[in-house]
C-alpha positions as a printed Julia matrix, in Angstrom:
476×3 Matrix{Float64}:
  91.64  26.12   86.28
  91.72  23.87   89.83
  89.57  25.33   92.76
  92.08  26.86   95.11
  91.64  25.9    98.89
  92.35  28.11  101.66
  96.39  27.54  103.04
  97.85  27.28  106.06
  98.18  31.01  108.65
 101.08  32.96  107.89
 104.74  31.17  108.34
 107.2   33.86  109.03
 109.75  30.85  108.22
 108.0   29.79  104.81
 108.37  33.28  103.73
 111.7   33.99  104.76
 112.41  30.84  102.68
 110.75  32.07   99.82
 112.02  35.76  100.04
 115.55  33.81  100.03
 115.17  31.84   96.97
 113.43  34.91   94.91
 116.53  37.26   95.74
 118.84  34.5    94.48
 116.74  34.16   91.28
 116.65  37.94   90.94
 119.89  38.39   91.45
 121.19  35.6    88.77
 118.74  37.19   86.83
 120.71  40.8    87.25
 123.87  38.98   86.29
 122.34  37.31   83.21
 121.45  40.88   82.05
 124.91  42.25   83.07
 126.79  39.83   80.89
 124.59  40.43   78.09
 124.87  44.17   78.0
 127.24  45.16   75.37
 128.44  48.84   74.32
 131.01  50.66   71.79
 134.23  51.6    74.2
 133.8   55.12   73.11
 129.91  55.47   73.97
 130.93  53.87   77.36
 133.61  56.49   77.95
 131.02  59.16   77.22
 128.13  57.8    79.47
 130.82  57.41   82.06
 131.61  61.12   81.86
 127.88  62.51   81.62
 127.4   60.01   84.77
 130.56  61.71   86.86
 129.18  64.9    85.6
 125.53  64.46   87.04
 126.98  62.87   90.02
 128.71  66.18   90.65
 125.34  67.94   90.64
 123.86  66.19   93.72
 126.96  64.28   95.89
 128.56  68.35   96.06
 127.49  71.0    98.39
 127.1   73.72   95.9
 125.12  74.02   92.34
 127.09  72.81   89.64
 126.58  72.37   85.68
 123.33  72.7    84.16
 121.08  70.49   86.53
 119.87  70.87   90.31
 120.83  68.46   92.38
 117.34  66.12   92.03
 117.12  66.3    88.27
 120.42  65.45   88.11
 120.17  62.16   90.43
 117.16  61.48   88.01
 118.86  61.5    84.9
 121.74  59.57   86.39
 119.35  57.01   87.32
 118.0   56.88   83.89
 120.82  57.22   82.0
 123.19  55.18   84.15
 122.13  52.73   87.39
 119.04  51.32   85.56
 121.38  50.04   82.35
 122.81  47.19   83.93
 122.93  45.5    86.59
 126.68  46.43   87.57
 126.33  50.31   86.57
 123.14  49.67   89.38
 125.21  48.29   91.78
 128.09  51.12   91.52
 125.47  53.43   91.5
 123.48  51.61   95.04
 127.57  52.14   96.27
 126.66  56.12   96.69
 123.11  55.91   97.67
 123.71  57.02  101.1
 126.0   59.74  100.05
 123.17  61.44   97.79
 120.32  61.16  100.97
 122.78  62.9   103.11
 123.96  65.62  100.81
 122.36  69.08  102.24
 121.55  70.42   98.17
 119.16  66.97   98.39
 118.05  67.3   102.18
 117.24  70.99  101.54
 114.72  70.16   98.63
 112.82  67.81  101.38
 113.15  70.71  103.81
 111.52  73.49  101.06
 108.72  71.14  100.29
 107.95  70.39  103.77
 108.17  73.6   104.89
 104.34  74.53  105.07
 103.96  71.43  106.67
 107.02  71.46  109.22
 105.96  75.19  110.38
 101.99  74.15  111.1
 104.15  72.32  113.83
 106.37  74.61  115.23
 106.11  78.26  113.84
 109.18  79.06  115.53
 111.25  76.95  113.1
 110.25  79.48  110.48
 112.42  82.08  111.77
 115.28  80.04  112.64
 115.19  78.67  108.7
 114.87  82.07  107.44
 118.34  82.69  108.98
 120.65  81.07  105.75
 123.78  80.52  107.9
 121.5   78.78  110.46
 120.01  76.48  108.3
 122.89  75.13  106.41
 124.85  74.43  109.36
 122.05  72.26  110.61
 121.87  70.4   107.26
 125.38  69.73  107.26
 125.54  68.63  110.79
 122.56  66.42  110.03
 124.49  65.15  107.13
 127.69  64.16  109.4
 125.33  62.1   111.45
 123.46  60.12  108.22
 127.18  59.43  107.07
 128.68  58.52  110.32
 125.0   56.46  111.19
 124.2   58.43  114.13
 121.33  59.6   112.89
 117.88  58.35  114.93
 114.51  58.96  113.95
 113.34  59.75  117.32
 110.28  58.91  118.82
 106.88  58.91  116.68
 104.23  60.86  118.05
 100.94  58.96  117.57
  97.76  60.35  117.64
  94.13  58.52  116.75
  91.88  60.13  114.11
  88.24  58.66  113.45
  87.82  56.47  110.38
  84.92  57.02  107.6
  81.42  56.04  108.69
  82.26  55.84  112.59
  84.29  52.66  111.64
  87.22  52.75  114.38
  90.16  55.02  114.28
  93.17  55.35  111.73
  96.63  55.64  114.06
  98.74  58.52  112.41
 102.53  58.15  113.7
 104.49  61.82  112.93
 108.34  62.2   113.53
 109.8   64.97  114.01
 111.13  67.31  111.65
 114.79  66.15  111.05
 113.24  62.61  110.55
 110.28  63.84  108.25
 113.24  65.67  106.42
 115.36  62.38  105.63
 112.42  60.11  105.09
 111.19  62.0   102.26
 115.12  62.92  100.56
 114.72  58.82  101.27
 112.23  58.48   99.38
 113.34  60.79   96.4
 116.37  58.88   96.04
 114.98  55.5    96.34
 112.03  55.74   94.24
 113.87  56.44   90.59
 115.89  53.39   91.2
 112.9   50.86   92.05
 109.93  52.56   90.76
 110.4   51.55   87.19
 110.22  47.84   87.67
 107.24  47.37   89.42
 103.92  46.38   87.75
 102.73  48.73   85.62
  99.18  48.21   86.73
 100.17  49.13   90.19
  98.59  52.79   90.25
  98.74  54.06   93.83
 101.71  56.46   95.05
 103.86  56.44   91.93
 104.89  59.09   89.8
 102.4   59.58   86.63
 100.0   57.02   87.85
  96.8   57.78   90.15
  93.22  56.85   90.95
  92.17  58.15   87.29
  95.0   55.03   85.99
  93.2   52.63   87.98
  89.41  53.32   86.92
  90.96  53.81   83.47
  91.93  50.04   83.13
  88.94  49.07   84.55
  87.41  50.51   81.82
  89.18  48.86   79.29
  89.37  45.76   80.91
  85.4   45.63   81.09
  85.5   46.34   77.02
  87.92  43.57   76.54
  84.76  41.24   78.4
  86.56  41.0    81.85
  82.92  41.63   83.34
  83.32  39.59   86.58
  85.32  41.72   89.31
  86.99  40.47   92.66
  87.26  43.88   94.52
  88.68  43.99   98.2
  91.37  45.69   99.7
  94.01  44.4   102.74
  93.32  44.71  106.44
  95.09  47.16  108.4
  98.09  46.82  105.06
 100.52  49.4   106.35
 100.25  47.41  110.11
 100.8   43.94  108.61
 103.68  44.09  106.55
 106.34  41.79  107.59
 109.68  43.64  108.21
 112.03  41.29  107.65
 111.19  39.7   104.55
 110.17  43.19  103.35
 113.96  44.55  103.97
 115.33  41.36  102.42
 113.46  42.12   98.75
 114.52  45.69   98.92
 118.17  44.77  100.51
 118.08  43.01   96.83
 116.83  45.95   94.6
 119.2   48.04   96.15
 122.12  45.4    95.6
 123.06  45.5    99.56
 123.66  49.28   99.79
 124.72  51.04  103.11
 121.6   53.25  102.77
 119.5   50.12  103.78
 120.83  50.54  107.85
 118.83  54.21  107.37
 115.88  52.57  105.92
 116.05  50.23  108.89
 116.02  52.62  111.44
 113.26  55.33  109.15
 110.7   51.76  109.33
 111.51  51.34  112.92
 113.91  48.86  113.71
 112.09  47.56  116.92
 108.89  46.63  114.38
 109.35  42.82  113.35
 105.62  43.77  111.56
 104.14  47.09  110.3
 105.57  50.02  109.03
 104.75  53.61  110.3
 101.85  55.46  108.57
 102.12  58.83  108.15
 105.7   59.2   106.48
 107.12  59.7   103.16
 108.57  56.2   102.36
 106.13  53.72  103.82
 103.69  53.66  100.82
 107.06  52.64   98.64
 108.02  50.03  101.15
 104.81  48.54  101.09
 104.36  48.79   97.09
 108.42  47.03   96.96
 106.66  44.27   99.47
 103.51  43.65   97.45
 105.04  44.19   93.98
 107.33  41.17   95.1
 105.3   38.64   96.85
 101.42  39.72   95.34
 101.5   41.34   91.75
 104.73  39.39   90.24
 103.22  36.07   91.79
  99.94  36.82   90.53
 100.69  37.84   86.34
 102.76  34.57   86.73
 100.24  32.25   88.12
  97.1   33.28   86.43
  97.41  34.99   83.2
  93.95  34.86   82.25
  92.85  37.24   84.67
  94.18  41.23   85.52
  95.16  42.76   88.88
  94.9   46.3    88.98
  96.17  47.53   92.38
  96.03  51.01   93.78
  98.73  50.67   97.17
  96.09  47.98   99.38
  93.27  48.22   96.79
  92.72  45.76   94.89
  90.85  44.81   91.4
  90.85  41.35   89.73
  89.11  41.66   86.11
  88.17  38.03   85.29
  86.04  36.53   82.0
  83.96  34.46   84.08
  82.0   33.89   87.89
  84.28  30.72   88.22
  87.14  32.19   87.3
  86.64  35.26   89.18
  85.69  33.01   92.32
  88.63  30.87   91.9
  90.7   33.94   91.87
  89.25  35.66   95.07
  90.15  32.29   96.85
  93.85  32.42   95.63
  93.65  36.28   96.39
  92.65  35.18   99.9
  95.18  32.06  100.25
  98.32  34.37   99.07
  97.16  37.01  101.58
  97.57  34.92  104.29
 101.03  33.31  103.5
 102.27  36.71  103.12
 100.86  38.17  106.12
  98.53  40.28  104.41
  95.05  39.27  105.05
  92.29  40.39  102.77
  89.31  41.89  104.52
  86.41  40.97  102.56
  84.69  37.81  102.25
  83.75  35.49   98.7
  79.9   37.1    99.0
  81.26  40.74   99.48
  84.14  40.57   97.13
  83.13  39.01   93.69
  80.98  40.63   91.47
  78.97  40.34   88.37
  78.65  43.92   86.34
  76.42  41.94   83.47
  74.03  40.64   86.43
  73.76  44.7    87.32
  76.25  44.43   90.53
  77.77  47.73   91.23
  81.76  47.95   92.51
  83.06  50.22   94.78
  86.32  50.78   94.15
  88.76  54.07   94.76
  86.13  55.98   95.84
  83.3   55.57   92.75
  80.7   53.19   92.03
  81.24  51.43   88.93
  78.2   49.73   86.73
  77.68  48.92   83.19
  74.91  50.38   81.34
  74.95  48.88   78.38
  78.03  48.23   77.04
  79.66  51.29   78.62
  80.53  51.81   81.86
  78.72  54.51   84.1
  80.86  55.93   87.29
  79.57  58.16   90.16
  80.9   58.67   93.02
  81.28  56.01   95.49
  79.2   55.42   99.0
  82.41  56.89  101.35
  82.91  59.06   99.05
  81.72  62.24  100.77
  82.51  60.44  104.53
  86.28  60.34  102.97
  86.25  63.73  102.52
  85.1   64.88  105.69
  87.48  62.54  107.32
  90.24  64.55  105.56
  88.43  67.84  106.84
  88.48  66.35  110.33
  92.03  65.69  110.1
  93.26  69.16  108.83
  90.6   70.18  112.53
  92.37  68.0   114.69
  95.76  69.28  113.25
  94.67  72.56  113.88
  93.56  71.76  117.54
  97.13  70.57  118.03
  98.55  74.11  117.21
  99.33  73.69  113.5
  98.18  76.35  111.26
  96.09  76.51  107.85
  95.56  79.0   105.62
  92.2   80.04  103.83
  94.6   78.81  100.53
  95.41  75.36  102.38
  91.96  74.75  103.14
  90.22  76.06   99.91
  93.17  73.53   98.12
  91.57  70.58   99.76
  88.23  71.19   97.75
  90.05  71.79   94.7
  91.71  68.44   94.74
  88.98  66.65   95.92
  87.04  68.03   93.13
  89.44  67.49   90.27
  90.01  64.12   91.59
  86.24  63.15   91.3
  86.01  65.46   87.88
  84.48  61.8    85.66
  82.21  61.38   88.34
  80.04  65.43   87.67
  78.22  66.52   84.8
  79.63  69.76   84.55
  75.78  71.31   85.22
  76.67  69.18   88.73
  79.46  71.17   89.45
  78.56  74.23   91.33
  75.95  71.96   93.79
  79.47  69.57   94.69
  81.25  72.63   95.32
  78.16  73.94   97.85
  78.48  70.48   99.6
  82.11  70.84   99.83
  81.94  74.13  101.41
  79.36  73.28  103.26
  81.01  70.11  105.15
  84.2   72.52  105.62
  81.96  74.97  107.63
  80.58  72.17  109.7
  83.97  71.88  110.85
  84.53  75.53  111.3
  87.26  75.54  108.37
  86.74  78.61  106.27
  86.45  76.94  102.44
  85.37  80.61  101.16
  88.33  81.03   99.06
  87.21  77.4    96.87
  84.66  79.23   94.95
  81.97  78.26   91.95
  84.93  79.53   89.43
  87.43  77.39   91.27
  85.56  74.47   91.34
  84.9   74.44   87.75
  88.49  75.04   86.91
  89.28  71.83   89.1
  86.86  69.7    87.2
  88.2   70.97   83.69
  91.46  69.78   84.84
  90.37  66.49   86.05
  88.54  65.54   82.64
  91.35  66.44   81.1
  94.17  64.28   83.15
  91.0   61.78   82.77
  91.34  61.96   78.89
  95.22  61.44   79.16
  94.78  58.24   81.83
  92.76  56.83   79.13
  95.27  56.75   76.77
  98.35  55.81   78.51
  96.7   52.94   80.4
  96.85  51.49   76.99
 100.42  50.22   77.26
 100.03  49.02   80.36
  97.67  46.76   79.93
  98.66  42.91   79.01
  98.29  42.38   75.45
  95.66  39.17   75.63
C-alpha cells in the first residue's frame, strides 16, 4: 500500500464539492434500485393497504388498530419505506406530520418525564391534568406543522472531564425542545440507521460497546493484531454543519422535516452540533458514516474499521499497514473537518509485542491466542465523572431518588461485566458505592445481590454480542 501523506487543512469548499458529487451518486443509485423493483400487482395493492393502515395508527390523533403509534411507524418504515427509493420518497413527505402528531410527542414526553420533572417539579402537576397536557401537545403540533416552532435558548453548563482534563459543555434545551428532539430522533432513526456501516456500533439500536469489543476479539482471531486506536477531537463541536445537512437532506429525499432538523441543530452555527440532545448522536453518525465509514471500506479493504461514535479502531495485519492506516485516517480526518486527537506513536499498537490497547473503557491485550479484557485506565474516572454530573444536576435543583442513583451502579456493572470474574463482583460493588458516597449520593440500594444480577445480565449480553457481530464482519 502506498504511503499516505498529510493532506491540506480542512477546506469547506472542497468538502462541499465532494458532498454534492456524493449526493448525486446516492440519488442515481436510488433511482437505479427503484427501476429494478418488480412486484405482482396484487401484492403491491395489499402492501399499499397495509401501509395506509399503519399510517392511520401514527398520523391520527387517537389510537387505532392493533399497533401503538411508534410501533406502527417502525413497521411502516420496514415494510414500505425501505423497500424502494420511490416508496421511501413517498414516506419521507410525511415525516413532519409524524413528528408533530400529539400521540408521537406523548411517547417522548412519557419517556422524558422523570428528567423533565427533575428540572421542573411543577411540571408533574400540570402533566397529570390530562386535558391540559393534550391541549399543550396539540398546540405544539400546530407550531411544528406551521413552522412556528423555535427551540429556545440552550442552557449551557460545564462539567469537569474525567481525570481533571478540562471541562465538557452540556447544552440542555427547554422541555418542548427536548420532547421534539426525541420524537424527531425516533422518526429518523428507523429510516437512516439500517443503511449505516455495520461496524458502527455507537448510539444505535441493537448495538453497544460490547459489540465493538466482540468485533475486536474476532479480528484478533483472524490475525489482525496491529491496531490503530484513536478518537476525534471535540467530535460534536467539529461537525461541519452544511455538509451534514446536505447528506441528511439527500437521505431523507428532501423532506420538509429538514426545516425542523435545522432548527433543533441550531441554524446559527456553521460548525458543530449541540451535545446533550437526542438527535445529535444520530446526526454525527450520519456525517461519519458518509464521509469516513463508507470512504474507508472502499479504499482500505485489507483493514477493518470499528467505530463507536468518535472512538475509532482499525485492525490491520501488519505494522506497515497500521502506520499507513493511521496516516490515511489523519489525512481524512483533517479533510472532513474531524481531526484525530492522537499521534502515530500513541495510536499504532502491536498486540503481538505486548502492547495494551485502551479502548471503549477496557484494556485489551493478547494472552497467547486469546484476548484478555480488564477495566480501562479511565474506567473509574468515567464513573466518577458520571456521578459528578448527577451531583451537579442535583445542585441545580434536579431531584434523584435512591433508585435513580442505584440504577447508575447497576448499569455500570452490566456494561463492565466482561472485565470481572464472578468472585470480583462484591469488591467492585463496594468500590462503586464508595465513589457515590464520597459525592454524597446514596447508592445503598445498589446491593451486592443487585450487582451480581447486573453482572449475570452483562455476561449474557456479551455472549449475544459475540454471536451477533459475526454477521457484521467482512468476509475476507
